Every structure is written in C-alpha cells, then in structure tokens.
N, C-alpha and C positions, 0 to 999 in steps of 0.2 A: 143856368147854362149861359155861357158867354156867346153872344152873337158875332159872327164874323162880318165885318163891313168891307165889302169889295170896293176898291176905287173904281171910278168910271173908266171903262175900257172901250176904246173906239171899235166900231164894227169892222172897219177896214184900216189896216195898219201895215206900214212898211218901216222897218227899224234896223239899226245896227246893234241894238241891245238884245239880250236874251229875251225870249218870249215867255211870259208868265202863263203857262198852259192852264193852270187852275183858274186864273182870272178870265181867260178867254171862255172857258167852259161856263163859268158862273155868269158871264155876260149874256149868254143865250138862254139861260134858264127862264122858263115861263110857266105859270100855273095852268096855261092852256095846252101845254105840251106834255105828251105822254112819252116822248122820246127825244134824246139828245144824242146825235151821232158826231163823233170827233175823228178827224184824220190828223195824225201827228207825223210829219215827215222828219226823219233824223238823218244825220250824216253817218253812213256806214263805213266800215274799214276796208272794203274791197269792192271792185267792179270788174267783172269778167276776169277773175283770177289775178288782177293787178291790185297791189296794196295801195290804198288811198291814204294820203298823209293829212289832207284837209280839203275843204271846198271853199271856193270864193264866188260870191254872188254879186252881180252888178245889176243895176236897174236904171231905167229911165223913169225916175221917181214920179213926176207928174202924170205921165202917161200910164205907168203901172197902176197908180192909185185910181185913175179914171177907169181903166179896164177891170180892176178888181171890183169897183162899184157897179160897173155894167154887169159883170158876172153875178154879183149878189142879186141884182135886179132880175136877171134871167132865171136864177134859181127860185126867187119869190114868185115869178110868173108861172113856173112849171109845177111847183109843189106847194102845199099849204104850209109854208114856212112861218113859224112864229118869229124866230130871230135867226140871224146868220152872222158869223164873224169870220173874217179871213185875215190872218196875220202872217207876214213873211219877213224873214231875215234877209239882210244883205251884208256884205263885207266878208271877213274871213271867219269860217266856222270849223271847229275841230271835231274829231270823231266823237259821236254820241250827242252832239248838240242838236237842238231842235231848229229846223230850217223853216218849217211852215206848219201852221195850225189852222184847220178849218173846222168850225163847230156849227151845227145846224140843229135847231129844235123844231119839231113838227108834232101834230097830234098823235101820229102813229109811227112805229119803227120803220116800216117799209119805205115810207116817203123820206124819212131822215137818212136812211142808208143810200137811197138813190140820189138824193139831193147832194149829199156829201161827196159821193163818188163823181158825179157830174162836175161838181165844183173843182175838185183837184185835177181831174183830167182836162177840163177846159182851161183852168189856170195855166197849166204847163204848155198849152197850145197857143194861148192868146195874150198872155200878160208879158210885157217886155222886161222879164227878169232872166238874166243869163247866168248859167252855172259853169264854173271851171273846176274840173277835178284835178287835183295836184297829186301825182303818184310819186313813189320813191324814184322812178326812172323817167319822169317827164310829166306833161300836163296836156289836157285837152278840154276844149269847150264842148259841152254836152248839148246835143240837139234836143228839143222838146219831144217828149214821148209820153203817151198816157200809161 
C-alpha cells in the first residue's frame, strides 16, 4: 500500500490560491485525538433571494494573520486541542469555491465541535477580512455575523 505524503501545511494561512481542504485536515491529525471537526465555508449562489455572482475578500494581511494566531491560542486555552488550522482565502472567489477552512483535533468530539464553532464565529467578528458580495444587480460589503 502506497503511503500518502502530505506537504507541510501552515496552521494559520491567508492566501489567494485555492485551499487544499484534504491537506488542512491531514495537518491536524494526531494519534492523541479521537475527533477532528472541520468547518468549510463555501461561496453560495444567493443571499436573501438575490443571485450572487461572486465574492471578493480583502484583508489587512499582517493584522489578519496576528488575529488568526490569537484566535487559535484562545481555542487552545479553552479546549484540549491537539492541533488547529485556520486557512482563509482572499481575492475573487466564484460560486462553489472554498473561502475558509477551520480544522480542530481534540481527544473527544464534543470539544472539537465547540472549538470549531467558536473559531469560525470569532473569526468573523475579530479578524480583519472583509467580504463583498457581487450580485447580478449590484454589490454590498457584508458586515460580520456569526
């Protein structure tokens, strides 16, 4: 049986390239973890009955990365996290593309679920990444909301 060799994946990452979801998940695997919870945020085709054409993400890169690191540390302090990875896209994303992936490994599922939900909710509130929704009939900057 051939063994898959995963390239080194950073725990905190902001990129204009597509996110390799499988590699993010593999990066948090641990023999000490009985659970891996993953949130994958994708670009949907409508918001409040308006047809979405694409999303555009902008970030204050250095501050966003610092806030993502701070968030990961908060998660580690609240739950028995083995590993955590937070990857976010910026730039222009089309319908169906992955915008954000958060993966958390913990000894048990309850903690993994809670840690992952806290991470995405807090990321949307505290990390300086802004989302613009482009519709067929206009565009709008979206306020953070959990």
